[in-house]
C-alpha positions as CSV (number, residue, x, y, z in Angstrom):
1,X,-0.1,0.3,0.0
2,X,1.3,3.7,-1.2
3,X,-0.4,6.6,0.6
4,X,-0.6,9.4,-1.7
5,X,-1.9,13.3,-1.4
6,X,-4.4,13.8,-4.2
7,X,-2.0,16.4,-5.9
8,X,-2.8,15.9,-9.7
9,X,0.0,14.7,-11.1
10,X,-1.1,11.3,-8.6
11,X,-3.7,11.1,-10.8
12,X,-2.9,11.6,-13.9
13,X,-3.5,9.8,-17.4
14,X,0.4,8.1,-16.7
15,X,-0.6,7.8,-13.1
16,X,-3.8,5.6,-13.7
17,X,-1.9,3.6,-16.2
18,X,1.0,2.8,-14.3
19,X,-1.5,1.3,-11.5
20,X,-3.8,-0.4,-14.1
21,X,-0.2,-2.2,-14.8
22,X,0.6,-2.9,-11.0
23,X,-2.2,-5.9,-11.3
24,X,-3.3,-5.6,-7.7
25,X,0.6,-5.7,-6.0
26,X,0.6,-2.2,-4.9
27,X,-2.6,-0.6,-3.9
28,X,-3.2,3.4,-3.2
29,X,-4.5,4.7,-0.3
30,X,-5.7,7.9,-1.3
31,X,-5.9,11.1,1.4
32,X,-9.0,13.2,1.6
33,X,-8.7,16.1,-1.0
34,X,-7.5,18.9,1.5
35,X,-6.2,17.1,4.9
36,X,-2.8,18.9,5.5
37,X,-3.2,17.6,9.5
38,X,-2.6,13.7,7.8
39,X,0.2,14.9,5.1
40,X,3.2,14.3,7.0
41,X,5.6,16.7,5.1
42,X,3.0,19.7,5.6
43,X,4.2,19.2,9.5
44,X,7.1,19.7,8.8
45,X,6.6,22.9,6.2
46,X,4.2,24.2,9.1
47,X,6.9,23.5,11.7
48,X,9.7,25.6,9.6
49,X,7.3,28.6,8.8
50,X,6.4,29.3,12.1
51,X,10.3,29.0,12.8
52,X,11.2,31.3,10.4
53,X,8.3,33.7,9.5
54,X,6.0,34.0,12.5
55,X,6.6,37.3,13.9
56,X,9.8,37.8,12.5
57,X,11.5,40.4,10.2
58,X,14.2,39.8,7.5
59,X,16.2,42.5,6.5
60,X,18.1,40.8,3.9
61,X,17.6,37.9,2.2
62,X,20.9,36.2,2.8
63,X,19.9,36.3,6.7
64,X,16.9,34.6,5.6
65,X,18.6,31.6,3.6
66,X,21.0,31.2,5.9
67,X,18.5,31.1,8.8
68,X,16.6,28.3,6.7
69,X,19.5,26.3,6.2
70,X,20.3,26.0,10.0
71,X,17.0,25.4,10.6
72,X,16.9,22.8,7.6
73,X,20.3,21.3,9.1
74,X,18.7,21.0,12.8
75,X,16.2,19.5,12.2
76,X,15.0,16.0,12.3
77,X,11.6,14.8,11.2
78,X,10.8,11.8,12.8
79,X,7.9,9.6,11.0
80,X,8.1,5.8,12.1
81,X,8.2,6.8,16.0
82,X,4.6,6.5,17.4
83,X,5.9,7.7,21.1
84,X,7.9,10.6,20.6
85,X,7.4,14.2,19.0
86,X,7.4,13.8,15.0
87,X,9.4,17.0,14.7
88,X,12.1,18.0,17.0
89,X,15.4,20.5,16.9
90,X,18.6,18.5,17.6
91,X,19.4,21.8,19.0
92,X,18.3,25.5,20.3
93,X,17.5,27.1,17.4
94,X,16.8,30.2,19.2
95,X,20.6,30.4,19.8
96,X,21.7,30.0,16.6
97,X,19.8,32.5,14.5
């Protein structure tokens, strides 16, 4: 089984042909059309957006790029460990920004 969101290219003619050729070997599990809370990548994006954009003003693009690179380097997304936070910082990001 493969979990997919409903983005248009996942339902394209090419993909429908590919799914038909699988003959039941692989089954798609379609997420609802708009369900960002079920799409794990949306959680990662929201986390980064809150850290970089929420109540912050960046004077220049280079500062924002450096902060984003630092945040991405220090972020570890754990989607397969049920009893731990899904997203955490490896280091305290506030001290590095």
